[in-house]
Residue, then its C-alpha position, 0 to 999 in steps of 0.5 A: x499499499x502506498x502511503x501519502x507522506x509529505x514530511x519525514x524526520x531523521x534522527x541519530x540515537x545511541x553511540x555514534x558510528x562512522x557513516x551516520x552522517x552519510x546516512x543522514x545525507x542519504x535520507x535528506x537527498x532521497x526525500x528531496x528526490x521524491x519531493x518530500x520535506x525532511x526534518x533533522x531532529x537534534x539529540x535523538x529522542x530528546x530532540x523530539x520531546x524538545x521539539x528541536x527540528x530543523x528543515x533540511x535540503x540537499x545543500x544542507x548536507x553537502x560535504x557530509x559524506x566523509x565526516x565521522x560522528x553525527x551532525x544531528x548529535x546523539x543523547x540518551x532520553x530518560x523522558x522518552x522511556x515514560x508514557x508521558x514523554x512519548x505522548x509529548x514526543x508524538x504531540x510535537x511530531x504532529x504539530x510539526x506535521x512530521x508523518x514518519x521517522x527514520x531512526x539511525x542507531x542500535x538495538x536500544x534505539x530500535x526498542x524505543x521506535x518499536x514501543x512508539x510505533x505500537x502506541x501511536x501507529x506512527x511509521x518508523x524505519x530503522x538504520x543500524x548504526x553501531x560499530x559493534x556489528x551486533x544487530x540481527x538482520x544485517x551482515x554489516x552495521x554502519x561504522x563496523x567496517x571503518x572501525x575494523x580498519x581503524x583498529x588494524x592500523x593501530x595494532x600494526x603500529x603497536x606491533x612495531x613496538x612489541x617486536x622492538x622490545x620483545x613484548x606481549x601486548x594485550x589490545x582491548x577493542x570494543x565489543x561488550x556482547x559480541x566479538x566481531x571486531x576482535x575476531x576480524x582485526x585479530x586475523x587481519x593484524x596477525x594476532x597470536x590469540x583472540x579473546x571474545x565473549x562467545x568463546x571462553x578460552x580459559x586462562x590455562x589455554x591462553x598460557x598454553x597458546x602463548x608458550x607455543x608461540x614462544x617455543x616456535x620462535x616468536x619474540x613478541x605477541x599480540x593478543x586481541x581482547x574484546x571488552x566483553x571477554x569472560x576469562x578475566x575481570x578485565x584486561x589488566x587482570x589478564x596482564x597480571x596473570x600472564x606476568x606471574x606465570x610467564x616472567x619471560x614476557x614483558x607485558x603491556x596493555x593498550x585499551x583503544x576505547x573511543x578512538x575506534x568510533x571516530x574518523x572518516x567512514x570507509x568507502x564501504x560504510x559510505x556506500x552502505x549508508x547511502x543504500x540504507x538511506x534510500x531503502x529506508x525512505x522508499x520503504x516508508x513511502x511504500x507503506x512499510x513501518x516498524x522495520x530495520x534496513x539491513x544488507x544480506x548477500x549484498x541485497x538490501x533487506x527489511x527485518x522487523x524491529x522485534x526480530x532485530x532487537x531480540x535476535x542475536x548476531x552470530x560469530x563466524x565459526x569459520x573465522x575461529x578456525x582460520x584464526x587458530x591456523x594463522x596463529x601457528 
């Protein structure tokens, strides 16, 4: 069923990710292509409650495709979690004449969209923006590819220092609930071991792996650790444990933190953001709502919000085997 929509709002919510600006640009220009007005909403759901809207056109998003972060800002909204807050948000959207939303964010953002749609039957379409790549229904989320390239570049530099001083480096990367970043950058950067939430390696097996590396002639090692890894309370506890049991190693820790979120998006993320923005707007015009746009086998697809939120992205088991072989 075609839906007559004259005004669409776009917002970014949750943690920022490279490619969000490119997605905003795509939504705005797709709206212009279809002769629809587009309104940017500042600071996510909080901006809806405050009525912080600005009309955007093709020229207002020029020079945006290569910028990291999000020009529309992002913020947590405790008020939107209440019925009163969502009522105020709905009133403000209706008052501004905004008839549908494109929400760029993660599973928490989509949960808010799902509740809002259920309460008010307000058309919403989601674009997955998170570097963790932990959302069901898409092989890639916005920012994931950029984060991988950023982390590999940093680990390459750390390896120079590790090899110069015969050191063992624990490099902690983002991934509280999923090890996609750690697993891929670990292989890409040639790490000797990769620790992820999905696979409990265990402290003893970690030591055995490091001892094998040492015996094979390796004078330095890189261990990539996802922040959600379960074998230690934190990466510094792992460092202390290895130092106590392998005195021949000088151990260092590097926590990459938020540098993984920043920087210009990769070409892959720019193209993905452009495709997702087009798909989101045109799906709303086709009468669809309460879906997340995703990419599967290089084809744009839609996944219901409830599946995207409740489903779990799976780690690639083949990569685990490749990792074991490459660390020989």
